[in-house]
C-alpha positions in Angstrom: 11.0 -10.8 24.4 7.7 -10.6 23.0 6.4 -13.0 20.4 4.5 -12.6 17.3 1.3 -14.2 19.4 1.9 -10.8 21.7 2.1 -8.5 19.0 -1.1 -10.2 17.8 -2.8 -9.8 20.8 -2.0 -6.1 20.8 -2.9 -6.2 17.3 -6.3 -7.6 18.2 -6.8 -5.2 20.9 -5.9 -1.9 19.6 -8.3 -3.0 17.0 -11.2 -3.7 19.2 -10.5 -0.9 21.8 -10.8 2.1 19.6 -13.3 0.3 16.9 -11.4 0.4 13.8 -13.0 -2.5 11.5 -16.3 -2.7 10.0 -18.8 -4.9 8.6 -17.2 -4.0 5.0 -13.7 -4.7 6.1 -14.6 -7.8 7.6 -16.3 -9.4 4.8 -13.8 -8.1 2.4 -11.6 -10.7 4.3 -13.4 -13.5 5.2 -14.4 -13.6 0.6 -10.7 -13.3 0.0 -9.8 -15.9 2.3 -12.5 -18.1 1.4 -11.4 -17.9 -2.2 -8.0 -18.6 -1.2 -5.8 -15.1 -1.1 -2.6 -15.2 1.0 -3.3 -13.6 3.8 -0.9 -10.8 2.9 -3.1 -7.8 3.3 -2.6 -5.2 6.1 -3.8 -5.3 9.4 -6.8 -3.1 10.0 -5.0 -0.8 12.8 -2.5 -0.1 9.3 -5.4 -0.3 6.8 -6.9 2.1 9.3 -3.7 3.8 8.9 -3.5 4.2 5.7 -7.1 5.9 5.7 -5.9 8.6 8.2 -3.0 9.2 5.7 -5.4 10.4 2.8 -7.7 12.1 5.0 -4.1 14.2 6.8 -2.9 14.6 3.3 -6.4 15.9 1.6 -6.0 13.2 -1.2 -8.5 13.2 -3.5 -6.7 10.7 -6.1 -4.4 8.0 -4.9 -2.6 5.3 -6.8 -2.0 1.9 -5.5 0.1 -0.5 -6.8 -0.6 -4.2 -6.2 -4.5 -4.8 -4.9 -4.7 -8.3 -4.2 -8.2 -8.9 -2.8 -8.4 -4.7 -2.3 -8.8 -4.8 1.3 -6.2 -1.9 1.5 -7.8 -0.3 -1.0 -11.4 -0.2 0.2 -9.8 1.4 3.6 -8.8 4.1 1.5 -11.3 4.6 -0.8 -13.4 4.8 2.5 -11.9 8.6 3.3 -12.1 10.0 -0.5 -14.5 12.7 -1.1 -17.7 12.0 -3.6 -15.6 12.6 -6.9 -12.5 11.4 -5.7 -10.7 9.1 -8.0 -8.6 6.0 -6.9 -6.9 3.8 -9.6 -5.1 0.2 -8.3 -2.9 -1.8 -10.4 -3.2 -5.4 -10.8 -1.2 -8.5 -12.3 -3.0 -11.7 -11.1 -6.4 -12.0 -13.0 -8.1 -14.0 -9.9 -6.9 -11.5 -7.4 -8.4 -8.7 -9.9 -12.3 -10.6 -10.2 -12.3 -11.3 -6.4 -11.1 -7.7 -6.1 -14.3 -6.0 -8.1 -15.9 -8.1 -6.3 -15.8 -6.8 -3.0 -15.3 -2.9 -4.5 -18.7 -4.1 -5.6 -20.1 -5.4 -2.3 -18.6 -2.9 -0.1 -20.1 0.1 -2.0 -16.8 1.9 -3.4 -16.6 0.5 -7.0 -17.8 4.4 -8.4 -14.5 5.5 -7.1 -12.2 2.4 -7.6 -10.8 1.7 -11.4 -8.5 -1.7 -11.3 -6.3 -2.3 -14.1 -5.5 -5.7 -14.7 -1.5 -6.3 -15.6 1.8 -6.0 -15.0 1.9 -2.8 -13.3 5.2 -1.9 -15.7 3.2 -2.4 -18.0 0.4 -0.4 -16.8 2.0 2.6 -15.6 3.0 4.0 -18.9 -0.3 4.5 -19.6 -1.0 7.0 -16.4 1.8 9.4 -18.0 0.8 12.7 -17.9 -1.5 12.0 -14.5 -0.6 13.0 -11.2 -1.8 11.5 -7.8 -2.1 13.0 -4.4 -1.3 9.8 -2.7 0.6 6.5 -4.1 1.0 3.1 -2.0 3.4 0.5 -3.2 2.4 -2.3 -1.9 3.4 -4.9 -4.6 6.3 -7.6 -5.8 9.1 -6.2 -3.7 11.8 -7.0 -6.4 10.5 -4.1 -9.0 10.0 -1.7 -5.7 12.6 0.9 -7.3 11.1 0.9 -10.6 7.8 1.7 -8.8 9.2 4.3 -6.8 10.6 5.9 -10.0 7.0 6.0 -11.6 6.0 7.1 -8.2 7.7 10.4 -9.0 6.8 10.7 -12.1 3.1 10.5 -11.6 3.8 12.9 -8.1 3.4 16.8 -7.6 4.7 18.6 -5.1 3.1 17.1 -2.0 2.1 13.7 -3.0 2.8 11.3 0.2 4.3 7.8 -1.1 3.8 5.0 1.5 5.3 1.6 0.9 4.7 -1.5 2.6 7.3 -4.0 3.6 9.9 -2.4 4.1 12.1 -4.2 6.7 11.0 -7.8 5.9 11.3 -9.3 9.2 14.8 -8.0 9.9 16.4 -8.9 7.0 16.6 -5.4 5.1 19.5 -4.7 7.3 21.2 -7.9 6.4 23.4 -8.1 4.2 23.6 -11.6 4.3 20.1 -12.3 3.1 20.0 -12.2 -0.8 16.8 -12.3 -1.9 15.4 -10.5 -5.3 12.9 -9.3 -2.4 15.5 -8.1 0.1 17.8 -6.6 -2.9 14.6 -4.6 -4.2 14.0 -2.7 -1.1 17.9 -1.8 -0.1 17.7 -0.5 -4.0 14.6 1.4 -2.9 16.0 2.7 0.0 19.5 3.5 -1.8 17.1 5.6 -4.5 15.1 7.4 -1.8 18.4 8.5 0.3 20.0 10.3 -3.1 16.4 11.6 -4.5 16.4 15.1 -3.7 12.2 15.7 -4.4 11.8 13.7 -1.3 11.7 13.9 2.3 11.7 10.5 3.8 11.5 7.9 7.0 11.2 4.7 7.8 9.5 3.2 10.6 9.7 -1.1 12.0 6.4 -2.4 13.2 5.3 -5.5 14.9 2.5 -7.1 15.0 0.1 -10.2 13.9 1.5 -9.8 10.4 5.1 -10.0 11.7 8.1 -8.1 11.9 8.0 -5.5 9.2 7.8 -1.8 8.8 6.6 0.8 6.1 8.3 3.9 4.4 6.8 7.5 4.2 7.8 9.8 1.7 6.7 13.4 0.9 7.4 14.8 -2.8 8.6 18.3 -1.9 9.2 19.8 -5.7 7.8 18.7 -8.8 9.0 16.4 -10.9 9.6 18.9 -13.5 11.6 20.8 -11.2 
C-alpha cells in the first residue's frame, strides 16, 4: 500500500512535470511558513485545480471563506478578469495581516478584498450580493452554516467547492466523533437534501495526506 511519502512524491512529480507553480506562489508559501502559519493550505496542484475551476466556470466574482496566508486566494485571483473581484473572509488578525502582505507582494491586491473577523459575522454583510464561485475552507464545524450562506449568496450556475471533506477517512467512521467531523457530516446531509444543487465529492491523497473535496453546482436561484 502506498504511503503518504509516496503520495507526496507524486504531488511533487505532477507539480514539476506540468510546471504548475510559479515564483508568486512559492514566495507566498515561504513567507507564510516564515511567519509561523500552519502548513494547511492547499497543495500546488490543488491550487491549480481551483484556478482552473475559476476559468472553466467563467467566474468574475469569487467568495472565499478561510484565507490563512492567501495561497489559495491568489491561485484563484490569477484567473480573474481585470474587472473581477474576490472577497475573502479571515477570522485570525495575524493570518489576515500576512495574507494582505502576500496579496500586495504578488500584485493581486487590487482584485482581492479581505474582510477580517469571524465569517458568520461577515457573511450577513454580504446579503444581497451573488458570487460565481464560492470556496469553503474554514473551520469545519461551521461548514453547514457556511454552506447555507453560500446558497443564499449564489445564483443559478454558481460553483461551490468545499475542502477537507474526507478528513483521513474519518468522515465515514461514526466512531470518530469530533466537532469538525460532525460538521462535515452535517454538510453532506444538507447537500444531499438540497434540491437546488447537483453535487459530488472525491477523495484525494498527496502531500497533505488523505482528504478530499466536494464540488456542487447551484441549479436554481436562491429565490426559486
